[in-house]
Each structure stands twice: as structure tokens, then as C-alpha cells.
N, C-alpha and C positions, 0 to 999 in steps of 0.2 A: 504493500500500500504506500502510495506517495505521501511524503510530508508536504504540507501546504506551502511552507515558506522556508527558503534558505537565505541567509544573510552573509554577505562578504564584506569585510572591513580590511582595507589595506593600511597597515601601520608602518610609519617610517620614523624610527627613533622618537616615538611619542608614546611610550608605554603608559605613563600616568594618564594621559588624555584618553588613550584607548580603553584602559581599565575603567575610567570614569564613564565613558560612553556606554560600554557594555553593561555596567552594573547599575547605572542611573537612568539612561535613556531607553535602551532596548526593552526593559521591562514594561515600558509604556505601550508596547505593541501587544495587542490583546488577541493574537492568533498564534497557534503553535508554530514554532520556528526552531531552526538549528543554525548556530553561528560558526563561521570559520574566520579566523584572523590570519591574514598573510603578513608576516613580519618581514618587511622588505629591508634588505641590507643588514639584517641582524646576524650576529655571531651565534654559533650553537648555544653558547652559554646565555646570551641575551634572550633568545627564543625560549629556552627552557625556563628562564626566570619569569617571562611573561606567562607561559603556560601554567606555572605554579600559582600565579595570581588569579588566573581565570580557569578554574578547575573544570568547569562544565562547558568549556569552549574548545574547539579544535584550533590549535595554533600551528601554522605551517611556516617554516623558515624558507626564505627565498633570497636569491641574489637580487639586487636592486635593478630590476629590468623595467621599472616604470609602472604607471597606473594600469595600463591595458594588460600587460603581462601578469601583474599581481592579481588583478581581478579575475583574469581567465584561469589562473591557477586555483583560486578559491572556488570558482564556478565548476571547474572540472572535478575537484574533490567532492563537492556537493552532488554532482551528477552520479559519480561512482559510488558514493556512500549513503546518500540520502534520497536522491531522485525527487527534488522539490518541483512543485507545479510552477512556482514563481521564485525569482531570486531578487533580493534587494541588495543593491550596491550602495554603500553609504560611507562617507567620510566619518572620522571620529571627532570632528569638530561641529557636530550637528546637535541641535536641541529640538526635541519633538514637542510641538505646542498644541496639537489636536488629539484629544483622547481617542477619537474614532478613526484616526488617520489611516491605518491599514485596512480596516473594514471598508472605508469609503473607496480607497484605491482598488481593492479587490472587487468590490461591487461594480465599479466602472468596467473592469476587465471582463466580468461575466456578461454584462449587458452590451458591451462593444467588443465582440470577439476579434475585430480587426486590430485591436491594440497590441502592439509589440512591446512598447515601453510606456510607462506612465510616471509622472512626477507631480508632487504637490506644489503649492506656492513655496518657493524658497526665497527667504529674505535675509539680508545681512543684519548685523547688529544695529545698523542705522534704520532698519525697517524698509529699505529699498529692495524691490524685487530683483533677483539675479537671473530669472528665467521666466518665460521661454524666450527664444530668439528666432528671427526669420533667417532665411539663407542670405548671406552677404558675400558678394564676389571679392576676389583677391585684391584688385586695384582699389575698389571702394573701401575695403577694410583697412588696408595697410598703406595707402597713399592718399587718396582723396580726402578721407576723414581728417587727416592731419594737415594737409596743404590747405584745405578749405578754411582753416582757422585764420588764414592770412586775409581773407576777403569776405567771410561770412560772420555775422553776429552769432553769439552763442545760441540765441533763440532760433535764428534762421537755420543754423547748422542742425539743431535738434529736429527741426521739421524735415529738412532735406534728407537727412540720413535716418530718419525714423528712430531716433534714440530713445523715444518714450514707448517703444513697442512693448517691452515687458510690463510696464505699469498699466497699460490699457488692455492687455491680452485677456480674452475671455476663455472659458472652458472649451476644450476641443482639441483638434489636431493642430500641431505647430511643428516647425522644422526641427528645432533643437531644444532639448531639455537640459537642465543642470545635472551633471554627473555626480554631484555631491550627495544626492539622495534620489536614486532612480530605481524603480521596480520594473522588472522585465518578465514577460511570459517565458518560462524556461525553454519550452520547445522551440519557440520562435527565435530566441537568442542563440541557441545552438545551431538551428537550421541556417541562420544568417551568417554563421561563422564567428560568433562572439566578437570581442573587441579586436581591433587590428593592432598586432604587436609591433608593427613598424613605427609606432609612435611611442614616445617616452612619457611626456606630459602634454596635455592639451590635444584638441581635435578629436578626442575619443567619442564625444557625444555626436559631433557632426558625422563621423564615419558610421557610428551605430545607426543613425537616422538613415543614411544611404543604404546600409546593408539590410535594414528592416524593410525599407521601401522596395528593395529589389525582390523581396519575397511577399510583397503585398500587405505589409504591416505598417502601422502608423505610430507616431509618438503623440501622446495625449497629455494635456496640461489640465490639472484639477485644482483650481485655486480655493476650493471650499475647505481644504485642509492645509496646514502650514507647518514648516520647519524653519528654524533659524540656523544660518550657516555663518560661522566665523571665517569668512572667505579668505583663502590663501594663507591660513595660519602656518601649516607645515612648509609650504613653498617659501613664504616670507622668512622663515627661520633659517633657510638653507641656501637661498639664492638672492643675489642683488637685483635691483630693479631692471637694469639694462640686460643683464645676462638672462633674467627670467623672460623678458620680452623677446629676445632672440631665440631662446629655447621654444617659446610658444610659436614664433614665426616658423621655425624649421618643421615642427609637427604640422602646422597648418599648410605650409607649402607642399608637404607630402600629400596631404588630403586634397588640395586643389589639383595636383597633378594626377593622382591615382583615381580620384572619384569625380572631379568636375571638369576634366579635359584641358586644363591649363598646361602649357608647355614648360619644360625645364628652363628654357631661356627666360620666359616671363617671370618665373619664380626667382631666378637669380637676379634679374634686373630689379625687381621689387625689393628683394633683400638688401641690395646695395643702397637703394633709395631710403629704405626704412632705417638702415644703420646711420645714414646721414642725418635723417630726421631725429633719431635718438641722440646722436652726438650733439645736435644743435639745441636740444631741450635744456 
């Protein structure tokens, strides 16, 4: 018999935060679940120490291959050992704010069988929505959005580039959901090929959207339930701003080439321009 829900949490040198999330936040989920922690970049001793603190949770030690690879490892373990109907991928810097969160998300999946992935309203500590997002082309995202600041007012720029899209998004199908807390139909996720391990950080949600779309599944935004995300906590602890921006660009460039038909020449040119823009900031 299948378990209803499997949960994957990728931890990167954040044991205290991971333990707090598993012991304080996950109990708010009121459906049966099994948790697997992927301890990315941990030594055997560090992974063992984390497992001793979380005795009812499976802890897997992994080389730090990034978000996609870590989550795939956890999902594979769940498939082989638990066979869940649904898998939740969650960061450990999430706070669950809706008591019926999982029941609502699962109900939407039952009533909309075309859903491959679904996410709640994800807001930052400032209360601003971080999801969902429409498709945005390479040049628009990494060149024109920056250059336009030279000749567009802030208000005009928000309208031209639809920067308020997340705040006015209604329930339903959208291109991209936040990967910080995303529930997938397990069968659809595995059929789609899981996360693309060619990325290290960033672009995973965009690629998942493309892969699910290729098998006729959608990404669904459900704002009637909410989580709070301390956005970028782990990344900010380990990467400087400019190095983080270039890391993001490299993953996104791969996504644009592999899934949206952009040429390698275009992505190289935009990277050069983007580096110039970052240097000038």
C-alpha cells in the first residue's frame, strides 16, 4: 500500500535549522508522511550526528551536487522504500502558516488530475509574494530589465516588465512555482524525468515546468494556503552577491539553451553583458 506523502529536505551545513524545521514545522502537516533528509556536502560523521538528532527520519549523506541532484536522491529513496503518491520538496527555512495546508493542496490535486506540481502562497519575511512567475525570455530577464532603468521610471518599469505578476496572481495554472515548498504528483514527477541534474542552483522550477508540460501536466498556484520563506538564507550564508548572480545566470543559461531554443552564442553574449552590468552596480 502506498504512503500518501513523502517529504524531501535538502540540508547544507544547516543542521540546527533542519532539526528545527523537522521537529517544529512538519508536525503541522496533518496527513501521514515519511521524511528523508539529504545532507549535502556532509562528512560521514556530520551525517551520523544529524541522524542521531532526528531518530524517526531517514538521513542520506550526499556529495554537494546541488539542489536538483539532492532532491532527486531523496525522491529516489522514497520511491524505492516508501512509494508515496505525492512528494513535497521543501527548504528548511520554511514556516507553515495554514493549518489545513496539505489537505487543501491534496484536494486540488484530486479535483484537477492534470496537476503535476502545486504550491501555496509563498511569502518572504516582508510579506511579499515570491511566487508564481510567468515565462520570461533570456534578453528580457538579464539585459533589458537592467538597461531599462536608465530610461524608465520605477513605476513604468514595473508595468512594462510585469513585476507585480506574483502579487496579483490568482489561483490556477502558472508557468513557474517557488521550489522552496512545492508538492508534486509522484508518478508525474518520475515520468517527467525528475529535476534536471545539469543545474546546481536555480532554474530547477523552470525546467520542472517544461518537463511536466511535455507530459501534459501543469503547475498550479493555490494562494488560499500560505508558507513563509526566509528566502536565500542558506545561499546568502555561503555565496557573495555577485558570485550568486553569476551562478544563477549559468543555470538559467543552460535552461534557455536546453529547453527554450536559445543558442550558445546568445547565452555567452548575454553573460558578458550581464557581468558588465554587475560590475557597474
